Wavefront OBJ file of the C-alpha trace (Angstrom):
o trace
v -22.597 9.720 8.404
v -19.232 8.989 6.804
v -19.166 10.289 3.232
v -16.116 9.804 0.998
v -17.815 10.922 -2.223
v -15.486 12.967 -4.457
v -12.692 12.705 -1.859
v -9.230 12.074 -3.308
v -6.905 9.690 -1.459
v -3.329 10.928 -1.653
v -1.998 10.101 1.810
v -3.497 7.599 4.235
v -3.759 10.516 6.684
v -6.318 12.154 4.364
v -8.840 9.754 5.899
v -9.750 9.513 9.562
v -9.661 6.280 11.529
v -13.430 5.984 11.136
v -13.237 6.561 7.378
v -10.522 3.922 7.014
v -12.628 1.413 8.940
v -15.585 2.255 6.698
v -13.570 1.379 3.574
v -12.551 -1.909 5.195
v -16.196 -2.685 5.985
v -17.182 -2.064 2.359
v -14.291 -4.309 1.267
v -15.843 -7.174 3.262
v -19.001 -6.702 1.222
v -17.009 -6.979 -2.011
v -15.114 -10.019 -0.787
v -18.480 -11.737 -0.244
v -19.601 -10.717 -3.758
v -16.867 -9.233 -5.978
v -19.018 -9.037 -9.122
v -21.342 -6.227 -8.099
v -21.996 -4.414 -11.385
v -22.370 -0.964 -9.868
v -19.767 0.796 -12.020
v -21.578 0.400 -15.360
v -21.373 3.654 -17.326
v -18.356 4.961 -15.397
v -14.899 5.513 -16.897
v -11.801 5.156 -14.715
v -8.396 6.428 -15.868
v -5.310 4.436 -14.885
v -2.135 6.494 -15.345
v 1.000 4.544 -14.461
v 4.137 6.566 -15.136
v 6.126 3.878 -13.279
v 6.053 0.076 -13.722
v 3.577 -1.909 -11.646
v 2.089 -5.385 -11.718
v -0.091 -6.001 -8.644
v -1.320 -2.463 -8.040
v -2.195 -1.747 -11.668
v -3.768 -5.122 -12.380
v -5.732 -5.233 -9.120
v -7.178 -1.785 -9.865
v -8.078 -2.909 -13.388
v -9.621 -6.113 -12.028
v -11.587 -4.089 -9.486
v -13.014 -1.819 -12.187
v -13.879 -4.662 -14.547
v -15.478 -6.823 -11.843
v -17.766 -3.862 -11.120
v -18.649 -3.387 -14.795
v -16.752 -0.137 -15.385
v -14.522 0.909 -18.271
v -10.837 1.668 -17.846
v -8.553 3.849 -19.977
v -4.929 4.925 -19.585
v -1.387 3.662 -19.913
v 1.034 1.344 -18.107
v 4.229 3.266 -18.842
v 5.307 6.880 -19.256
v 6.888 5.795 -22.546
v 3.412 5.391 -24.026
v 2.131 8.750 -22.780
v 2.546 12.248 -24.183
v 5.026 13.012 -21.401
v 7.539 11.418 -23.737
v 6.810 14.357 -26.068
v 7.359 16.820 -23.236
v 3.796 17.250 -21.973
v 3.640 18.455 -18.363
v 1.960 16.446 -15.623
v -0.538 19.287 -15.186
v -1.601 19.132 -18.820
v -1.872 15.323 -18.723
v -4.114 15.423 -15.640
v -6.321 18.254 -16.943
v -6.765 16.446 -20.255
v -7.548 13.044 -18.748
v -9.984 14.695 -16.319
v -12.136 15.399 -19.382
v -12.347 11.703 -20.212
v -12.925 10.035 -16.837
v -14.826 10.051 -13.560
v -11.787 9.213 -11.413
v -8.023 9.006 -11.967
v -5.704 6.378 -10.474
v -2.087 7.518 -10.742
v 1.378 6.168 -10.007
v 4.343 8.469 -10.547
v 8.000 8.184 -9.465
v 8.128 11.775 -8.185
v 7.397 12.430 -4.502
v 4.450 14.790 -4.144
v 3.191 14.281 -7.708
v -0.125 12.802 -6.562
v -0.868 15.754 -4.271
v -0.111 18.131 -7.134
v -2.391 16.136 -9.446
v -5.242 16.315 -6.927
v -4.913 20.087 -6.787
v -5.338 20.544 -10.550
v -7.671 17.645 -11.442
v -11.378 18.108 -12.094
v -12.079 14.585 -10.755
v -10.887 12.684 -7.652
v -7.373 11.216 -7.647
v -6.296 7.948 -6.036
v -2.564 7.809 -5.350
v -1.212 4.435 -6.460
v 2.296 5.361 -5.282
v 4.336 8.554 -5.573
v 8.059 7.906 -5.380
v 9.251 6.925 -1.908
v 6.494 8.999 -0.332
v 3.102 7.253 0.009
v 1.153 4.181 -1.128
v -2.212 4.564 0.619
v -4.168 1.854 -1.219
v -1.475 -0.710 -0.397
v -1.835 0.482 3.176
v -5.582 -0.119 3.115
v -5.185 -3.669 1.831
v -2.473 -4.262 4.444
v -4.858 -3.085 7.149
v -7.601 -5.295 5.739
v -5.228 -8.278 5.769
v -4.156 -7.582 9.349
v -7.747 -7.149 10.505
v -8.841 -10.313 8.710
v -6.064 -12.506 10.129
v -5.971 -11.055 13.647
v -9.611 -10.129 14.136
v -8.612 -6.619 15.190
v -6.305 -3.705 14.415
v -5.717 -2.875 18.073
v -3.149 -4.119 20.607
v -0.907 -5.823 18.038
v 2.864 -6.194 17.806
v 3.828 -5.294 14.239
v 7.347 -6.010 12.957
v 8.366 -3.975 9.895
v 11.449 -5.419 8.239
v 13.893 -4.269 5.560
v 13.843 -0.982 3.697
v 12.149 1.341 6.158
v 13.811 4.456 4.705
v 12.595 4.341 1.103
v 9.646 1.967 1.535
v 6.515 3.990 0.814
v 4.324 1.058 1.869
v 5.953 1.125 5.293
v 5.542 4.888 5.634
v 1.811 4.713 4.932
v 1.330 1.691 7.185
v 3.085 3.302 10.163
v 0.932 6.405 9.817
v -2.255 4.327 9.701
v -1.356 1.924 12.497
v -0.507 4.899 14.701
v -4.281 5.474 14.819
v -4.570 2.142 16.639
v -2.882 0.825 19.775
v 0.112 -0.644 17.954
v 3.540 -1.619 19.280
v 6.089 -1.215 16.469
v 9.200 -3.356 16.023
v 11.425 -1.740 13.385
v 14.061 -4.008 11.833
v 16.522 -2.531 9.354
v 20.177 -1.851 8.618
v 21.391 1.406 10.161
v 21.353 3.041 6.721
v 17.684 2.149 6.102
v 16.060 3.146 9.386
v 12.577 4.633 9.461
v 12.791 8.399 8.818
v 12.188 10.717 11.756
v 9.361 12.377 9.809
v 7.479 9.053 9.930
v 8.439 8.150 13.502
v 6.796 11.357 14.635
v 3.388 9.767 13.988
v 4.242 7.025 16.493
v 5.529 9.516 19.037
v 2.559 11.857 18.670
v 0.204 8.938 19.267
v 2.044 8.062 22.481
v 2.890 4.578 21.194
v 6.007 2.489 21.669
v 8.544 1.490 19.049
v 11.724 -0.551 19.229
v 14.548 -0.650 16.702
v 16.603 -3.717 15.781
v 19.212 -4.805 13.302
v 18.564 -8.566 13.739
v 15.359 -10.129 12.410
v 15.592 -13.097 14.789
v 15.122 -10.739 17.753
v 11.516 -9.883 16.799
v 10.085 -13.143 15.431
v 8.926 -14.510 18.836
v 7.183 -11.219 19.691
v 5.353 -10.446 16.468
v 1.709 -10.870 15.526
v 2.540 -9.589 12.027
v 5.891 -9.658 10.239
v 5.797 -7.217 7.330
v 8.731 -8.016 5.067
v 9.890 -5.581 2.375
v 12.429 -5.792 -0.397
v 15.396 -3.453 -0.493
v 14.465 -1.304 -3.479
v 17.366 -0.926 -5.860
v 15.546 1.730 -7.885
v 15.392 4.095 -4.876
v 19.136 4.048 -4.138
v 21.185 6.996 -5.449
v 24.400 4.990 -4.856
v 24.579 1.439 -6.327
v 27.359 0.517 -3.876
v 25.120 1.287 -0.915
v 22.468 -0.988 -2.387
v 24.964 -3.837 -2.738
v 25.845 -3.541 0.947
v 22.288 -4.059 2.183
v 20.399 -5.919 -0.563
v 20.496 -9.253 1.287
v 20.290 -7.864 4.810
v 17.273 -10.000 5.780
v 16.123 -13.344 4.420
v 13.230 -15.024 6.241
v 13.468 -18.829 6.133
v 10.885 -21.348 7.270
v 13.074 -22.740 10.069
v 13.230 -19.272 11.627
v 9.491 -19.436 12.359
v 9.879 -22.235 14.925
v 8.631 -20.891 18.248
v 6.735 -17.986 16.703
v 3.195 -17.124 17.813
v 0.402 -19.312 16.485
v -1.464 -16.265 15.189
v 1.599 -14.859 13.403
v 1.051 -13.959 9.760
v 3.731 -12.879 7.294
v 2.896 -10.045 4.932
v 4.823 -8.579 2.005
v 3.703 -5.839 -0.428
v 5.441 -7.730 -3.257
v 7.304 -8.124 -5.541
v 9.514 -10.479 -3.574
v 13.143 -10.826 -4.585
v 14.862 -13.134 -2.084
v 13.877 -11.670 1.294
v 11.377 -14.490 1.900
v 12.637 -17.955 1.071
v 10.266 -20.031 -1.055
v 10.208 -22.665 1.697
v 8.048 -20.229 3.692
v 5.291 -20.267 1.038
v 3.736 -23.510 2.274
v 3.732 -22.436 5.903
v 0.167 -21.547 7.033
v 1.610 -18.369 8.537
v 2.524 -17.079 5.063
v -0.215 -14.699 3.920
v 1.352 -12.508 1.213
v -0.436 -14.000 -1.800
v -3.824 -13.807 -0.048
v -2.828 -10.254 0.880
v -2.432 -9.423 -2.821
v -5.893 -10.869 -3.530
v -7.365 -8.642 -0.804
v -6.168 -5.675 -2.848
v -8.986 -6.168 -5.350
v -11.710 -5.995 -2.678
v -10.194 -2.955 -0.987
v -9.752 -1.087 -4.261
v -13.309 -1.933 -5.265
v -14.464 -0.496 -1.943
v -12.430 2.672 -2.354
v -13.590 3.358 -5.919
v -17.212 2.701 -4.964
v -17.002 4.992 -1.928
v -15.323 7.854 -3.809
v -17.892 7.684 -6.616
v -20.732 7.653 -4.069
v -21.891 4.175 -5.051
v -21.433 2.696 -1.572
v -21.857 4.296 1.835
l 1 2 3 4 5 6 7 8 9 10 11 12 13 14 15 16 17 18 19 20 21 22 23 24 25 26 27 28 29 30 31 32 33 34 35 36 37 38 39 40 41 42 43 44 45 46 47 48 49 50 51 52 53 54 55 56 57 58 59 60 61 62 63 64 65 66 67 68 69 70 71 72 73 74 75 76 77 78 79 80 81 82 83 84 85 86 87 88 89 90 91 92 93 94 95 96 97 98 99 100 101 102 103 104 105 106 107 108 109 110 111 112 113 114 115 116 117 118 119 120 121 122 123 124 125 126 127 128 129 130 131 132 133 134 135 136 137 138 139 140 141 142 143 144 145 146 147 148 149 150 151 152 153 154 155 156 157 158 159 160 161 162 163 164 165 166 167 168 169 170 171 172 173 174 175 176 177 178 179 180 181 182 183 184 185 186 187 188 189 190 191 192 193 194 195 196 197 198 199 200 201 202 203 204 205 206 207 208 209 210 211 212 213 214 215 216 217 218 219 220 221 222 223 224 225 226 227 228 229 230 231 232 233 234 235 236 237 238 239 240 241 242 243 244 245 246 247 248 249 250 251 252 253 254 255 256 257 258 259 260 261 262 263 264 265 266 267 268 269 270 271 272 273 274 275 276 277 278 279 280 281 282 283 284 285 286 287 288 289 290 291 292 293 294 295 296 297 298 299 300 301 302 303 304 305 306
């Protein structure tokens, strides 16, 4: 039996393929009935040291739909870190007040550190440019829902593949399935070798491109990402690549009927608004799926769903 009770989720690789599929199955149950009041009496801490809209609000929605209570902060400026408190002390203190901690922090590796000192499970809601495993789970759920499978798909990942933590997590997860990867980026933003190794170790194929138009006819999923200004150490380098790829509706002519366009959001200008009304655009539904997946994950970790 698959049991995720009291298991932190820091990297998507913390969970096996079977455990990931179990979370997705539970998410289907929550999509059918989101207002299952199974979290009554539980307190969830939401610690966001870095700005967030969708991730933070979807977690809060997930908790409230299930009848739980949520405490925490939406900015490091409103936490005691502003007074010089260490991350260790923050986590140990909040562990006393909650059954589970959801944390976003701009420092790579911070979530793993938190899980090692916390008295309660930790869910990583993004640590720097490293990992974003819950976004990965909702991406997988969206792919599975629109394609009917996670196997034998051509996945095009477009944009910032170097700093994009959503991409890193998704590549690692999809390497558990029979995926063909199409990697589209400027030379300066190619997928790091440390992430490509997951593809290679799985014996899967990947192809690299600099032109988006080259992959559109082949793709079952186009996963667009914004070029993240906040991750660039050199503002001039950002200026060179910020508008590298802009997907417009006319570019989708001749694409596969089953093609769906995903984006972790926020969008800047990498997807033209004329794409929004195309039935192949799925990014806003994708964001909605985040509530069901996060409900499933919280319920599984607290032992409320198996």
